[in-house]
N, C-alpha and C positions, 0 to 999 in steps of 0.2 A: 334569694333564689336560697334550695338546698342543695347541696352537693353532695354529692356522694363519695362518701372514704375509701370505696375500695377503687383501686386501682388494676385491675380485670376487662376486661372491652364489655360493651356493652349491647348487649342483644337487640337489636332492631326495636322487638316491645320497648325495652327499658328505654330506650330514645325516644321514640313515639310520649310513653309513657312520662316521660317526665317535660315536653317540651306541651305536654294537654295544662300539665301543674302549670307553666311557666306562662303558658296562654289563659288562663283561668282567673291566675291573676292579674294578668294585665288589663284583661279586658273585664274585672273586676276594681281597680286602679281607676279606671280610663268612667268608669261610666258613675263614680263618686265624684271625679274629677268636673264630669258634667254635669250634679245634680248641683255642684255647689256653685259650681259659673250659671247656672239657672237660676238656683236660690239669689244671690245676689242680685242679675239683673230683675227680678222680681222684688228687689230691695229696692235697691235705686229706683225702681220704676213706682213705689205704692211712694219713695219720697219724693217724689217730681224730679231728682234729681237724671241727669245725661249722663248712659254708663261712659266710657274711659273703651270702651272698646267698641264703640261704633265703627 
């Protein structure tokens, strides 16, 4: 997360823009995590192994 160095109060627009950036980063991270879980399930399925998350 990028933190602003300025001490002055943020406007409502600046607060919303900062929140939007944080939410986009979180969304990207969650998508990558979901992809990794799906790849692991596919890999274990192809190898005939049982997934530990069942």
